[in-house]
mmCIF file of the N, C-alpha and C atoms, coordinates in Angstrom:
data_MODEL
# 
_entry.id   MODEL 
# 
loop_
_atom_site.group_PDB 
_atom_site.id 
_atom_site.type_symbol 
_atom_site.label_atom_id 
_atom_site.label_alt_id 
_atom_site.label_comp_id 
_atom_site.label_asym_id 
_atom_site.label_entity_id 
_atom_site.label_seq_id 
_atom_site.pdbx_PDB_ins_code 
_atom_site.Cartn_x 
_atom_site.Cartn_y 
_atom_site.Cartn_z 
_atom_site.occupancy 
_atom_site.B_iso_or_equiv 
_atom_site.pdbx_formal_charge 
_atom_site.auth_seq_id 
_atom_site.auth_comp_id 
_atom_site.auth_asym_id 
_atom_site.auth_atom_id 
_atom_site.pdbx_PDB_model_num 
ATOM 1   N N  . GLN A 1 1  ? 188.643 -101.940 24.414 1.00 0.00 ? 1  GLN A N  1 
ATOM 2   C CA . GLN A 1 1  ? 189.033 -100.696 23.727 1.00 0.00 ? 1  GLN A CA 1 
ATOM 3   C C  . GLN A 1 1  ? 190.236 -100.046 24.430 1.00 0.00 ? 1  GLN A C  1 
ATOM 4   N N  . ASN A 1 2  ? 190.255 -100.102 25.754 1.00 0.00 ? 2  ASN A N  1 
ATOM 5   C CA . ASN A 1 2  ? 191.389 -99.527  26.476 1.00 0.00 ? 2  ASN A CA 1 
ATOM 6   C C  . ASN A 1 2  ? 192.686 -100.235 26.110 1.00 0.00 ? 2  ASN A C  1 
ATOM 7   N N  . ASN A 1 3  ? 192.611 -101.564 25.944 1.00 0.00 ? 3  ASN A N  1 
ATOM 8   C CA . ASN A 1 3  ? 193.807 -102.309 25.559 1.00 0.00 ? 3  ASN A CA 1 
ATOM 9   C C  . ASN A 1 3  ? 194.322 -101.838 24.215 1.00 0.00 ? 3  ASN A C  1 
ATOM 10  N N  . LEU A 1 4  ? 193.412 -101.615 23.280 1.00 0.00 ? 4  LEU A N  1 
ATOM 11  C CA . LEU A 1 4  ? 193.803 -101.165 21.940 1.00 0.00 ? 4  LEU A CA 1 
ATOM 12  C C  . LEU A 1 4  ? 194.500 -99.809  22.030 1.00 0.00 ? 4  LEU A C  1 
ATOM 13  N N  . ILE A 1 5  ? 193.929 -98.912  22.809 1.00 0.00 ? 5  ILE A N  1 
ATOM 14  C CA . ILE A 1 5  ? 194.521 -97.574  22.964 1.00 0.00 ? 5  ILE A CA 1 
ATOM 15  C C  . ILE A 1 5  ? 195.909 -97.690  23.580 1.00 0.00 ? 5  ILE A C  1 
ATOM 16  N N  . ALA A 1 6  ? 196.044 -98.517  24.602 1.00 0.00 ? 6  ALA A N  1 
ATOM 17  C CA . ALA A 1 6  ? 197.344 -98.692  25.255 1.00 0.00 ? 6  ALA A CA 1 
ATOM 18  C C  . ALA A 1 6  ? 198.351 -99.264  24.272 1.00 0.00 ? 6  ALA A C  1 
ATOM 19  N N  . GLN A 1 7  ? 197.908 -100.215 23.447 1.00 0.00 ? 7  GLN A N  1 
ATOM 20  C CA . GLN A 1 7  ? 198.800 -100.827 22.460 1.00 0.00 ? 7  GLN A CA 1 
ATOM 21  C C  . GLN A 1 7  ? 199.266 -99.777  21.453 1.00 0.00 ? 7  GLN A C  1 
ATOM 22  N N  . ILE A 1 8  ? 198.348 -98.954  20.980 1.00 0.00 ? 8  ILE A N  1 
ATOM 23  C CA . ILE A 1 8  ? 198.694 -97.906  20.010 1.00 0.00 ? 8  ILE A CA 1 
ATOM 24  C C  . ILE A 1 8  ? 199.672 -96.916  20.642 1.00 0.00 ? 8  ILE A C  1 
ATOM 25  N N  . GLU A 1 9  ? 199.435 -96.555  21.908 1.00 0.00 ? 9  GLU A N  1 
ATOM 26  C CA . GLU A 1 9  ? 200.334 -95.613  22.587 1.00 0.00 ? 9  GLU A CA 1 
ATOM 27  C C  . GLU A 1 9  ? 201.727 -96.210  22.721 1.00 0.00 ? 9  GLU A C  1 
ATOM 28  N N  . ASP A 1 10 ? 201.799 -97.508  23.053 1.00 0.00 ? 10 ASP A N  1 
ATOM 29  C CA . ASP A 1 10 ? 203.105 -98.166  23.169 1.00 0.00 ? 10 ASP A CA 1 
ATOM 30  C C  . ASP A 1 10 ? 203.835 -98.126  21.836 1.00 0.00 ? 10 ASP A C  1 
ATOM 31  N N  . GLU A 1 11 ? 203.121 -98.452  20.762 1.00 0.00 ? 11 GLU A N  1 
ATOM 32  C CA . GLU A 1 11 ? 203.755 -98.453  19.438 1.00 0.00 ? 11 GLU A CA 1 
ATOM 33  C C  . GLU A 1 11 ? 204.188 -97.046  19.059 1.00 0.00 ? 11 GLU A C  1 
ATOM 34  N N  . ALA A 1 12 ? 203.379 -96.051  19.382 1.00 0.00 ? 12 ALA A N  1 
ATOM 35  C CA . ALA A 1 12 ? 203.726 -94.662  19.077 1.00 0.00 ? 12 ALA A CA 1 
ATOM 36  C C  . ALA A 1 12 ? 204.979 -94.262  19.846 1.00 0.00 ? 12 ALA A C  1 
ATOM 37  N N  . ASP A 1 13 ? 205.066 -94.676  21.110 1.00 0.00 ? 13 ASP A N  1 
ATOM 38  C CA . ASP A 1 13 ? 206.256 -94.362  21.911 1.00 0.00 ? 13 ASP A CA 1 
ATOM 39  C C  . ASP A 1 13 ? 207.493 -94.984  21.288 1.00 0.00 ? 13 ASP A C  1 
ATOM 40  N N  . ASP A 1 14 ? 207.378 -96.233  20.834 1.00 0.00 ? 14 ASP A N  1 
ATOM 41  C CA . ASP A 1 14 ? 208.516 -96.907  20.202 1.00 0.00 ? 14 ASP A CA 1 
ATOM 42  C C  . ASP A 1 14 ? 208.941 -96.149  18.952 1.00 0.00 ? 14 ASP A C  1 
ATOM 43  N N  . LEU A 1 15 ? 207.972 -95.741  18.146 1.00 0.00 ? 15 LEU A N  1 
ATOM 44  C CA . LEU A 1 15 ? 208.286 -95.001  16.917 1.00 0.00 ? 15 LEU A CA 1 
ATOM 45  C C  . LEU A 1 15 ? 208.980 -93.686  17.248 1.00 0.00 ? 15 LEU A C  1 
ATOM 46  N N  . ILE A 1 16 ? 208.459 -92.983  18.240 1.00 0.00 ? 16 ILE A N  1 
ATOM 47  C CA . ILE A 1 16 ? 209.047 -91.694  18.629 1.00 0.00 ? 16 ILE A CA 1 
ATOM 48  C C  . ILE A 1 16 ? 210.485 -91.903  19.083 1.00 0.00 ? 16 ILE A C  1 
ATOM 49  N N  . ASP A 1 17 ? 210.725 -92.958  19.876 1.00 0.00 ? 17 ASP A N  1 
ATOM 50  C CA . ASP A 1 17 ? 212.090 -93.241  20.337 1.00 0.00 ? 17 ASP A CA 1 
ATOM 51  C C  . ASP A 1 17 ? 213.002 -93.463  19.146 1.00 0.00 ? 17 ASP A C  1 
ATOM 52  N N  . GLU A 1 18 ? 212.543 -94.256  18.171 1.00 0.00 ? 18 GLU A N  1 
ATOM 53  C CA . GLU A 1 18 ? 213.367 -94.548  16.992 1.00 0.00 ? 18 GLU A CA 1 
ATOM 54  C C  . GLU A 1 18 ? 213.669 -93.263  16.225 1.00 0.00 ? 18 GLU A C  1 
ATOM 55  N N  . VAL A 1 19 ? 212.659 -92.442  16.021 1.00 0.00 ? 19 VAL A N  1 
ATOM 56  C CA . VAL A 1 19 ? 212.840 -91.203  15.259 1.00 0.00 ? 19 VAL A CA 1 
ATOM 57  C C  . VAL A 1 19 ? 213.809 -90.267  15.975 1.00 0.00 ? 19 VAL A C  1 
ATOM 58  N N  . GLN A 1 20 ? 213.640 -90.129  17.290 1.00 0.00 ? 20 GLN A N  1 
ATOM 59  C CA . GLN A 1 20 ? 214.529 -89.242  18.053 1.00 0.00 ? 20 GLN A CA 1 
ATOM 60  C C  . GLN A 1 20 ? 215.963 -89.737  17.979 1.00 0.00 ? 20 GLN A C  1 
ATOM 61  N N  . GLU A 1 21 ? 216.145 -91.070  18.040 1.00 0.00 ? 21 GLU A N  1 
ATOM 62  C CA . GLU A 1 21 ? 217.488 -91.637  17.960 1.00 0.00 ? 21 GLU A CA 1 
ATOM 63  C C  . GLU A 1 21 ? 218.092 -91.347  16.591 1.00 0.00 ? 21 GLU A C  1 
ATOM 64  N N  . GLU A 1 22 ? 217.260 -91.495  15.551 1.00 0.00 ? 22 GLU A N  1 
ATOM 65  C CA . GLU A 1 22 ? 217.734 -91.251  14.185 1.00 0.00 ? 22 GLU A CA 1 
ATOM 66  C C  . GLU A 1 22 ? 218.134 -89.783  14.025 1.00 0.00 ? 22 GLU A C  1 
ATOM 67  N N  . ILE A 1 23 ? 217.307 -88.884  14.542 1.00 0.00 ? 23 ILE A N  1 
ATOM 68  C CA . ILE A 1 23 ? 217.609 -87.448  14.450 1.00 0.00 ? 23 ILE A CA 1 
ATOM 69  C C  . ILE A 1 23 ? 218.899 -87.134  15.198 1.00 0.00 ? 23 ILE A C  1 
ATOM 70  N N  . ALA A 1 24 ? 219.069 -87.724  16.377 1.00 0.00 ? 24 ALA A N  1 
ATOM 71  C CA . ALA A 1 24 ? 220.281 -87.479  17.167 1.00 0.00 ? 24 ALA A CA 1 
ATOM 72  C C  . ALA A 1 24 ? 221.507 -87.938  16.392 1.00 0.00 ? 24 ALA A C  1 
ATOM 73  N N  . ASN A 1 25 ? 221.398 -89.107  15.750 1.00 0.00 ? 25 ASN A N  1 
ATOM 74  C CA . ASN A 1 25 ? 222.532 -89.613  14.972 1.00 0.00 ? 25 ASN A CA 1 
ATOM 75  C C  . ASN A 1 25 ? 222.837 -88.694  13.799 1.00 0.00 ? 25 ASN A C  1 
ATOM 76  N N  . LYS A 1 26 ? 221.808 -88.236  13.104 1.00 0.00 ? 26 LYS A N  1 
ATOM 77  C CA . LYS A 1 26 ? 222.015 -87.354  11.948 1.00 0.00 ? 26 LYS A CA 1 
ATOM 78  C C  . LYS A 1 26 ? 222.642 -86.034  12.389 1.00 0.00 ? 26 LYS A C  1 
ATOM 79  N N  . MET A 1 27 ? 222.182 -85.501  13.520 1.00 0.00 ? 27 MET A N  1 
ATOM 80  C CA . MET A 1 27 ? 222.743 -84.242  14.008 1.00 0.00 ? 27 MET A CA 1 
ATOM 81  C C  . MET A 1 27 ? 224.210 -84.439  14.380 1.00 0.00 ? 27 MET A C  1 
ATOM 82  N N  . LYS A 1 28 ? 224.505 -85.576  15.027 1.00 0.00 ? 28 LYS A N  1 
ATOM 83  C CA . LYS A 1 28 ? 225.882 -85.852  15.429 1.00 0.00 ? 28 LYS A CA 1 
ATOM 84  C C  . LYS A 1 28 ? 226.766 -85.931  14.191 1.00 0.00 ? 28 LYS A C  1 
ATOM 85  N N  . TYR A 1 29 ? 226.319 -86.673  13.184 1.00 0.00 ? 29 TYR A N  1 
ATOM 86  C CA . TYR A 1 29 ? 227.106 -86.790  11.947 1.00 0.00 ? 29 TYR A CA 1 
ATOM 87  C C  . TYR A 1 29 ? 227.193 -85.444  11.241 1.00 0.00 ? 29 TYR A C  1 
ATOM 88  N N  . GLY A 1 30 ? 226.126 -84.673  11.295 1.00 0.00 ? 30 GLY A N  1 
ATOM 89  C CA . GLY A 1 30 ? 226.122 -83.364  10.656 1.00 0.00 ? 30 GLY A CA 1 
ATOM 90  C C  . GLY A 1 30 ? 227.164 -82.453  11.279 1.00 0.00 ? 30 GLY A C  1 
ATOM 91  N N  . PHE A 1 31 ? 227.248 -82.474  12.605 1.00 0.00 ? 31 PHE A N  1 
ATOM 92  C CA . PHE A 1 31 ? 228.239 -81.639  13.286 1.00 0.00 ? 31 PHE A CA 1 
ATOM 93  C C  . PHE A 1 31 ? 229.642 -82.094  12.932 1.00 0.00 ? 31 PHE A C  1 
ATOM 94  N N  . GLU A 1 32 ? 229.865 -83.413  12.907 1.00 0.00 ? 32 GLU A N  1 
ATOM 95  C CA . GLU A 1 32 ? 231.191 -83.930  12.575 1.00 0.00 ? 32 GLU A CA 1 
ATOM 96  C C  . GLU A 1 32 ? 231.565 -83.542  11.155 1.00 0.00 ? 32 GLU A C  1 
ATOM 97  N N  . PHE A 1 33 ? 230.595 -83.641  10.242 1.00 0.00 ? 33 PHE A N  1 
ATOM 98  C CA . PHE A 1 33 ? 230.858 -83.348  8.832  1.00 0.00 ? 33 PHE A CA 1 
ATOM 99  C C  . PHE A 1 33 ? 231.179 -81.868  8.647  1.00 0.00 ? 33 PHE A C  1 
ATOM 100 N N  . SER A 1 34 ? 230.365 -80.997  9.229  1.00 0.00 ? 34 SER A N  1 
ATOM 101 C CA . SER A 1 34 ? 230.604 -79.561  9.080  1.00 0.00 ? 34 SER A CA 1 
ATOM 102 C C  . SER A 1 34 ? 231.912 -79.189  9.764  1.00 0.00 ? 34 SER A C  1 
ATOM 103 N N  . GLY A 1 35 ? 232.251 -79.873  10.849 1.00 0.00 ? 35 GLY A N  1 
ATOM 104 C CA . GLY A 1 35 ? 233.515 -79.613  11.529 1.00 0.00 ? 35 GLY A CA 1 
ATOM 105 C C  . GLY A 1 35 ? 234.685 -79.947  10.627 1.00 0.00 ? 35 GLY A C  1 
ATOM 106 N N  . GLN A 1 36 ? 234.579 -81.051  9.888  1.00 0.00 ? 36 GLN A N  1 
ATOM 107 C CA . GLN A 1 36 ? 235.644 -81.444  8.963  1.00 0.00 ? 36 GLN A CA 1 
ATOM 108 C C  . GLN A 1 36 ? 235.777 -80.405  7.857  1.00 0.00 ? 36 GLN A C  1 
ATOM 109 N N  . LEU A 1 37 ? 234.646 -79.917  7.351  1.00 0.00 ? 37 LEU A N  1 
ATOM 110 C CA . LEU A 1 37 ? 234.690 -78.917  6.279  1.00 0.00 ? 37 LEU A CA 1 
ATOM 111 C C  . LEU A 1 37 ? 235.398 -77.657  6.768  1.00 0.00 ? 37 LEU A C  1 
ATOM 112 N N  . HIS A 1 38 ? 235.100 -77.238  7.991  1.00 0.00 ? 38 HIS A N  1 
ATOM 113 C CA . HIS A 1 38 ? 235.724 -76.020  8.521  1.00 0.00 ? 38 HIS A CA 1 
ATOM 114 C C  . HIS A 1 38 ? 237.216 -76.228  8.740  1.00 0.00 ? 38 HIS A C  1 
ATOM 115 N N  . ASN A 1 39 ? 237.611 -77.429  9.107  1.00 0.00 ? 39 ASN A N  1 
ATOM 116 C CA . ASN A 1 39 ? 239.027 -77.696  9.365  1.00 0.00 ? 39 ASN A CA 1 
ATOM 117 C C  . ASN A 1 39 ? 239.854 -77.629  8.091  1.00 0.00 ? 39 ASN A C  1 
ATOM 118 N N  . ASP A 1 40 ? 239.219 -77.853  6.940  1.00 0.00 ? 40 ASP A N  1 
ATOM 119 C CA . ASP A 1 40 ? 239.962 -77.874  5.670  1.00 0.00 ? 40 ASP A CA 1 
ATOM 120 C C  . ASP A 1 40 ? 240.394 -76.475  5.244  1.00 0.00 ? 40 ASP A C  1 
ATOM 121 N N  . ASP A 1 41 ? 239.748 -75.448  5.778  1.00 0.00 ? 41 ASP A N  1 
ATOM 122 C CA . ASP A 1 41 ? 240.047 -74.077  5.319  1.00 0.00 ? 41 ASP A CA 1 
ATOM 123 C C  . ASP A 1 41 ? 241.459 -73.648  5.601  1.00 0.00 ? 41 ASP A C  1 
# 
């Protein structure tokens, strides 16, 4: 049972890493995009 829990925790950590990376990328693109919009004024 401990092995199963450890396996689930590892998979959860991997998922969290992926999600955080995705959010970071979206925020980075969001800042670049809004920056471009402001520059057009």
